[in-house]
N, C-alpha and C positions, 0 to 999 in steps of 0.2 A: 255196374256203377250206380245206375238209377236205383236198383234194388237195395244196394248198400245205403244210399242216401235216405231211401224210404224207411229202412230199418232204424237208422239213427233218428229220423224225425219222430217215428212212433215211440222210440225209447225216450226221447226228450219230452214228448207229450205225457207219457206215463209218469216220468219223474216230476214234471211240473204239477200234474194232477195230485200226486202224493203229497207234494209240499203244500199245496193249497189245502188239501184235505186235512193235513196234520196241523198246519199253523195258521190257516186262513181265518179261523174263527176265534183267534186269541183276543180279538177286539170285541167279542160278544159282551153285551152288557152284564153287569153283576146284579143279581137279584137279591135285594135286601129282605131279610126275614127277621121279625121280632117275635120273641117267645118268652113267657114267664118261666122263671126257674122252677124246676120240678116237673114240668109238663113234658109230653112227648111231641116230637116234631118229625115230619116227613119231608124230605127234599126230593122233589119229583123230577124224573128225567123227561117227562112229557111224552114218553113212548107208550103206545097201547100194548105192544108186545115185542119182545126181543126176537131177533132172528136166531136160527140154530147156531151159527158160528160167531155170534156177537160176544165181545169181551168188554166188561165194564170195570174201570178202576176208579175208586174214590180216594181222594187225598184230602188232608187237612193242614191248615196253617200256611204261612208264607213260604216255608221250605218245601211244601208239597209232600209231607209224610203220608205214605200210603196207609189207609186204615181198613179198606175193604176191597174185595175183588170177586167178580162173578164171571165164571167161564161157562157160558151157556152150552157149548158143545160138549164139555166134560161134565155138565150138570154139577158143577162144583162151586161152592161159596166159601171164600176164605176171609175171615175177620182177623185183622192184625191184633196180636197180643203184645207187640213191641211197645205200643203206647198205652201205658196203664190207665190213662184217663177214661178210656172207652170200654174197659173190660165188662162184658155181659150187658152192654147197653146199646149195641148196634144190631140192626137187622137189615137184610136185603130182600126186596121183593123179587122173586125168581122170574116173574113174568115181565116186569117193567124195569128192573134194576134200580128202582127208587130206594133211597137210604132212609132208614128210620132210626132216630136217636131217642132213647127212652130216658126218663128222669134227668133231663138236661140240666147242666150246671153253668154257673156264670163263667167258669174257666173254659167252657166249650165254645165261647164266642170266637168267631174268626171266619176265615175263608174255607169253603168246602168246594172241591172241584170234582166233577164227574167226567171221565174221558170214555167215550163210547166208541169202540173199535170194531168195525165190521166191514161191510161193503164200502163204507166211507167212515171217516173219523169226525166226530163231533164232540163238543164240550159244553158243559154248563157250569157256571160258577155262582155260588151263593155266599152272601155275607150275612152270617147269623149273629144276631145280637140277643144275648140272653140277659133278661132284666130281672134283678133281684126283687123280692117282695118289698113293697113300700112300707116304711115305718109310719106310725101315726105322728103327725107334727106335735111339738110341745110348745106351748105359749107361756112365757114368763113376763113379769113386769120388771122394768128397769128403772130404779129410783136413784138418780145421780146424787152423790154427796158433794156439797160445796160447789155447785155449778159455777162456771165462769160468768162474769157480768153479762157477757153477750148472750148467755143462755138462760138467764134468770127469768126472763119473760115467759119461758115455756115450762117453768116449774109447776104451773097450774094445770099442766097437761100430763097425761099418763103415757109413758113410752113403753111399748110392748115389743117383744122379740119372739118370732116364730122360728123354731129350729128343728132340723132333722140331722141325724148322724149316719155316717157310713152309707152314703147314697151316690148314685151315678146315673147319668142320662135322665135327669128329672128336672122339673120346674117347680118352684115354690112361689105361691101367689097370695096376696091379700085381696079380699073382696069386701066391699060395702054393699050389702044387699046382693044384687046381681051385677054390680059394676066392678070392673077390675081396677084396683088402686095401684098396685105395683107387682112386679114379678122379677124373678131371677132364675137363671137356668145354669146347669152344670153338666159336663160330659165326662169329667175326670172320675176316677174310681175312688170309692171309700173316703169321701171328705165330708166335712160338716158344712151345712148350708143354713144360713140365717137371714131373716128379712125383718126389718123394724117397721113399726107402725106407731103413730102418735095420735092420741084421741083425747078429748076432754073428759074429765072425771065424771061429769053428769051426762055424757053422751048416751042417747037412747037408741041409736042406730044398731043394726045387726051387722057384725063383722065375722068373717071366717077365713081361716088359713087353709089353703089347699095345696097338696103335693100331688103331682101327676107325672106319668110317663106315657109313652105311646099306647099303652094297653089299659092302664087302670089309674085310680086316684084315691086319695084319702082326704077327708075334711075334718078340721078341728074348729069348732065354734068358740067364739070369744065371749066370756062372761065378764063384762066390764066391772060390775058391782063386786065380784069376787076378787078379781086381780088388781083392780085400780083403787088404791087407797092413797090419800094425800101423804106426801113425805113428811116425816117428823124429824126432830133434831138428831135422833140416832139412826137415821135411815141407812140401810146397808145396800150396797150396790149388788143387786141380785144377778146382774149380767156377768160380772167379772169376779166372782168369788175366788176363782183360781189365783188371780193376782194378789188378793188379800192373803190367801194361804201361803203363797210364795214369800210375801213380805214377812209373814209371821215366822216362817221357817228360817229366813235369812236373819231376822232379828235374834232368834234363839241361837243360831250358830255364832253370831257376833258376840252374844252374851257369854257363850261357852268359851270362845276364844279369849275374851277379856279375863274370865276367871282363870284360865290356864296361864295367861301371861302374868297375872298377879301371883300365882303360886310359884312360878319360876323366879320372879323377882324377889319374893320373900326368901326362897331357898338360897338365892345368890347372896342376899344380904347376910343371912345367918352364916353361910360358909365363909364369907369374908371376915366377919367378926370372930368366928372361931379360929381362923388362921392368924388374925392379929393378936388374939389372946395367947395363942401358942407361942408366937414370936416374943411377946412381952415376958412370958414366963421363962423362956430360954435366956433372955438378956439378964434377968434378975439372978438366975443361977450362976451365970458367968461372973 
């Protein structure tokens, strides 16, 4: 009986060890990695060398789609072809099991998990953020037409707008010399980011607009003399030309509708007159 209890105890310990080995490190920290689009990246297992019977499984995404497998005992490397995004862009280090992604794309951003199965089970999780190349900021002047009375005092000032298109995970900032004046950040994908600045027309200070991400930045210097000109009577709103275009199109459509309505009305009047003349002629004959 004692022997049977001892056997059950050993079995319980083995099962417990397996469960801990399999699930105990799910709470391991996620390693964040940032990389520029088009570069190569290596996700390290931190192993100096795999054991002969080790098996490594790499998966991608929240659903854990398997993308690579290394069976050291069979000396076999399998790269998944089910997920078209990684075709011909994955490599596995046979000694360490580290994963290499070449020519990385923004769509490759996400979670990568390595499960190392051998004498014990361990896991590593990476959150890869692929950052697109930064555009150069564009600075335009904004000259408001017929400003409200509350804003007329600022007409003597030049309003500038620094903008970038289709960006994510960036910050846009205005600097006066080396001093930060204002800043705005965004994490969403592919949006327009704009930041205004108001200066005097005769301002001689140096200003620059800077876009940056965790890896790199671009700077656009402001030429006040070139961009800032006092508003005239026929000043055009440079900032919202799209609104003016929309108004023009709507006006044209309304004009066309009015012409069409006039044609229909004239046709209706002529038809009624022709019908009345026909009735009159019929009455005379009778």
